[in-house]
Phi, psi and omega in degrees: 000148173214155179254126181240159178293146177292147175208166187309327182293346179260354184304313182290327174302315179299313182298313181295320178295316180296327179273355178301133185307317181287318182292318185300330180304330183278349182267151179294313178279127187254355183289147172292150180253124178283162177301319180297314178301316184292320178299318179296317178299314181294327178300330182266322191239007184305322183288354179270358185245151176229151182246135175270124183245136171223127183052043179065017180240132176289132182235357178184169174221157176212146180202169179225125173231126182051045179062016178252124183278137172237132184213143175208142178240136178304137182307328178291347184240009180287157180062030177235013179088003181295311180299317178299317178300311184297316181293317179301318179292320183294318183288347170292327182271329184227073185295343181265000182295150178234176181224139171255121183234134176297140183304320182279357180271075184297325180298314179294319177304315181297316182297311182296318177297322178297330180272007175098005178279148178238146174292129183233327183225155166242132177252119182256133179234144175276134181274000000 
């Protein structure tokens, strides 16, 4: 595995992975992202993202915006150390980055804790 800088050929991979039904469950924002919305977002934040490549195929992405980590692994590659690899590599570049993880997203909690993150705050919202 290697982590490479994001570039236009990966934009749609990021959007589709982020909109995948299973992957989306782990994100705080649950709305689907349109191509137009994503292009606008990438024009502003593309350089904040990195792509995990294995055998010349993208299998995940990780990024930091305002010191907040965003990470996703393709479902075919989950539970294989990809998320841990991406976060470990990312925090070498952004050691002050933090993560917001949904309470029920146990897989992400385990990955971040494995990478040395500690639970520090609870954010409570009224539904």
